C-alpha positions in Angstrom: 0.0 0.1 0.0 1.3 3.5 -1.2 0.7 6.4 1.4 0.7 10.1 1.3 1.7 11.6 5.0 0.8 15.2 5.1 2.1 16.9 8.5 1.6 20.4 9.4 2.0 21.7 12.8 5.1 21.6 15.6 7.6 19.0 15.9 5.2 17.4 18.3 3.2 17.0 15.2 5.9 15.9 12.7 7.9 13.4 15.0 4.4 11.0 15.1 4.1 11.2 11.0 8.1 10.4 10.9 7.6 7.1 13.1 4.5 6.3 11.2 6.5 6.7 7.9 9.2 4.5 9.3 6.9 1.7 10.0 5.1 2.0 6.8 8.3 1.4 5.0 9.6 -1.3 7.6 6.2 -3.6 7.0 6.1 -3.2 2.9 8.6 -2.3 -0.1 7.2 1.1 -0.8 8.6 4.3 0.2 5.7 6.5 1.6 5.3 10.1 0.6 6.1 12.6 3.2 5.1 16.3 3.2 6.7 17.9 6.2 7.6 21.6 6.6 11.0 22.3 5.4 12.6 23.5 9.1 11.5 19.9 10.1 13.3 17.7 7.2 15.8 16.7 9.5 13.4 14.5 11.7 12.5 12.6 8.5 13.6 8.7 8.2 15.7 8.2 5.1 13.3 5.6 4.0 10.3 8.4 3.0 9.8 9.9 -0.2 10.1 13.7 1.2 8.2 16.8 0.1 9.2 20.0 1.9 6.2 21.9 2.6 7.1 25.8 1.7 6.4 27.2 5.2 7.8 26.8 8.9 6.9 27.0 12.7 7.9 30.7 12.4 5.6 31.3 9.7 2.9 29.8 11.9 3.9 32.0 14.7 4.1 35.0 12.5 0.4 34.6 11.5 -0.6 33.7 15.4 1.0 37.4 16.2 -1.1 39.0 13.4 -3.7 37.1 11.8 -4.2 38.6 8.3 -8.0 38.1 7.6 -9.3 36.3 11.0 -12.7 37.7 12.2 -11.8 35.9 15.5 -9.3 38.6 16.7 -12.1 40.5 18.4 -14.1 37.9 20.0 -14.3 37.7 23.8 -13.8 34.0 23.9 -10.1 33.2 23.8 -11.0 29.6 22.6 -12.5 31.1 19.5 -9.5 33.2 19.1 -7.3 30.2 18.9 -9.5 28.5 16.7 -9.3 31.7 14.4 -5.5 31.3 14.4 -5.4 27.7 13.4 -8.1 28.7 10.5 -5.5 31.5 9.3 -2.3 28.9 9.4 -4.6 26.5 7.2 -6.0 29.0 4.9 -2.8 31.0 4.6 -0.2 28.1 4.6 -1.5 24.5 4.2 -4.3 24.9 1.5 -2.5 26.8 -1.3 0.0 23.1 -1.3 -3.0 21.3 -2.8 -1.4 21.1 -6.1 1.7 19.4 -5.1 0.1 17.2 -2.7 -2.7 16.3 -5.2 0.3 14.9 -7.6 1.2 12.3 -5.1 -2.1 11.4 -3.9 -3.1 10.4 -7.6 -0.3 7.5 -7.5 -1.0 6.4 -4.1 -3.6 4.3 -2.1 -4.3 6.3 0.9 -3.9 10.1 2.3 -2.9 10.2 6.1 -2.9 13.9 7.4 -2.9 15.7 10.8 -5.4 17.9 12.2 -4.1 21.1 10.4 -4.0 19.3 7.2 -7.5 17.6 7.3 -9.4 20.0 5.2 -6.9 20.1 2.5 -6.4 16.0 2.9 -10.3 16.0 2.4 -10.1 17.7 -0.8 -7.4 15.8 -2.4 -8.8 12.5 -1.3 -12.3 13.4 -2.8 -10.9 14.7 -6.1 -8.7 11.4 -6.4 -10.9 8.9 -5.5 -8.9 7.8 -2.4 -9.6 7.0 1.1 -8.5 9.4 4.0 -7.3 8.8 7.7 -6.8 11.6 10.0 -4.5 11.3 13.0 -5.7 13.2 16.1 -2.6 13.6 18.5 -4.8 14.9 20.8 -8.1 14.3 22.2 -10.0 16.5 19.6 -12.8 14.3 18.5 -16.0 15.7 19.6 -17.5 13.4 22.6 -19.8 13.6 25.4 -17.2 11.4 27.4 -15.2 14.5 28.3 -14.8 18.1 27.6 -12.6 19.6 24.9 -9.1 20.0 26.6 -9.3 23.8 26.2 -11.6 23.7 29.1 -8.8 22.7 31.0 -10.5 22.3 34.7 -13.5 20.7 33.4 -11.8 18.3 31.1 -9.4 16.9 34.1 -12.2 16.4 36.1 -14.5 14.4 33.7 -11.2 12.3 32.7 -10.4 11.7 36.2 -13.7 10.8 37.4 -14.7 8.8 34.3 -18.5 9.3 34.4 -21.3 8.9 32.2 -20.6 12.0 30.3 -22.7 15.2 29.4 -24.3 16.4 26.0 -22.9 19.6 27.0 -19.5 18.3 26.6 -20.0 17.4 23.2 -21.8 20.6 22.5 -18.5 22.9 23.2 -16.6 20.7 21.0 -18.9 21.4 18.0 -19.1 25.2 18.8 -15.6 25.4 18.2 -15.4 23.1 15.2 -18.4 25.3 13.7 -16.3 28.8 14.3 -13.2 26.9 12.2 -15.7 26.0 9.7 -16.9 29.2 9.2 -13.7 31.0 9.4 -12.3 28.7 6.8 -15.7 28.8 4.6 -14.7 31.2 1.6 -11.2 29.9 1.1 -12.2 26.1 1.4 -15.1 27.0 -1.2 -12.8 28.7 -3.4 -10.5 25.6 -3.2 -13.2 23.1 -4.0 -14.4 25.4 -7.0 -11.0 25.1 -8.5 -10.7 21.4 -7.9 -14.2 20.9 -9.5 -15.4 18.9 -6.2 -18.8 19.6 -4.5 -18.8 22.2 -1.8 -18.5 20.7 1.8 -21.3 21.5 4.1 -20.9 21.8 7.9 -22.7 18.3 8.4 -20.2 16.9 5.9 -17.5 18.1 8.2 -19.1 16.8 11.2 -19.4 13.3 10.1 -16.0 13.0 9.0 -14.8 14.4 12.3 -16.8 12.2 14.3 -16.0 8.8 12.5 -19.1 8.5 10.9 -18.3 8.8 7.2 -17.0 5.9 5.3 -14.6 7.9 3.2 -12.5 9.0 6.3 -10.8 6.6 9.2 -10.5 8.8 12.7 -7.2 7.7 14.3 -6.9 8.4 17.9 -2.9 8.2 18.6 -2.5 9.3 21.9 -2.3 7.7 25.2 -5.4 6.0 26.4 -3.7 5.2 29.8 -4.1 9.1 30.5 -7.4 10.1 28.3 -10.0 7.2 28.2 -11.5 6.1 24.9 -14.4 8.3 23.6 -17.6 6.0 24.1 -19.6 7.4 21.5 -16.9 7.6 18.5 -18.4 6.5 15.1 -17.4 3.0 13.6 -14.8 4.4 11.2 -12.6 5.1 14.5 -9.7 3.4 15.5 -7.6 3.7 18.8 -3.7 3.2 18.3 -1.9 4.8 21.2 0.8 7.1 21.2 2.9 6.8 17.7 6.4 8.5 18.5 7.4 7.4 22.0 10.2 5.3 20.8 11.1 7.3 17.5 14.7 8.8 17.4 15.5 10.7 14.4 18.5 9.4 12.1 21.7 10.6 13.1 20.2 11.9 16.7 22.8 11.6 19.5 22.5 13.1 23.0 24.8 15.9 23.9 27.6 15.0 26.4 26.4 17.7 29.1 22.7 16.0 29.2 24.6 12.2 29.3 26.6 13.6 32.6 23.6 15.4 33.9 21.4 12.2 33.7 24.5 9.9 35.2 25.0 12.2 38.1 21.7 12.6 39.1 20.9 11.4 42.6 17.4 10.7 41.8 15.7 10.3 38.0 15.1 13.1 36.4 11.5 14.1 35.3 11.1 15.9 31.8 8.2 18.1 31.3 7.0 19.1 27.7 4.8 22.1 27.2 4.1 21.8 23.7 3.4 24.6 21.1 3.6 27.6 23.3 4.3 31.4 22.1 4.0 34.7 24.0 4.6 34.7 27.5 3.2 31.0 27.7 6.6 29.5 28.4 7.2 31.8 31.4 4.0 31.0 32.7 4.8 27.0 32.3 8.3 27.6 34.0 6.5 29.3 36.9 4.1 26.7 37.3 6.6 24.1 37.7 9.1 26.1 39.7 6.1 26.6 42.4 5.7 23.1 42.7 9.5 21.8 42.9 11.3 21.5 46.3 13.7 23.8 47.4 16.6 21.6 47.0 15.8 21.6 43.3 
């Protein structure tokens, strides 16, 4: 099976897709196509056929700092403002890459994409008549089992309690999905018109996102030891666990200082990652860790 992997996002998005490309090649004689940002090419396995995407994480941060077309910038809800930034990244950076992606998709069997690439992935898969898979690296599939992760306190409480779920939880997901759909609507409509394929309605978007559309397999690729399975996921949903836990980029070696630090630790060290942060986010994260540290650390 020949696959086209489309990854857009941070290093945290890229490494799982690189791990997936490596595994696909290991289990077949074919080299998967891997579309990955040019600033993350060093993570890619040599077994993949590489296609550099013409943007970087810096370009994403530039858009986050000053979204060019977003209607969300003045919205009262910070979650909606974030969804507006995501829509701008998709519309300004990802969607314009469709022609090169479509060329690779035509000679392949399946399209596999990250969350940021899913609107383009749906479009090129539809145009080429191919199957599609969306890899969720965070628990973003709409569910009544627990709230959207951006509702931090409520989400953690619901996950820890693992109760029967509430309809309002799923409504929070769909509200944000509808904002993203609306923010992208004009650019997505223009793209589909160029590709000469039918317009996508929000009901179409919902059926794909929920794992209820036979054209799209939704893949939940995060640890179910932490986040429970969505009990109400559609039948076109699989849960595979984390993808990149053991992936080490080709040629990587720990620095001498890191090795020395680990060897000289009286107790096993703890590594805390914060994902994609900008602005003062990293400062607040550091302060949170320091506030929980014992005086001797």
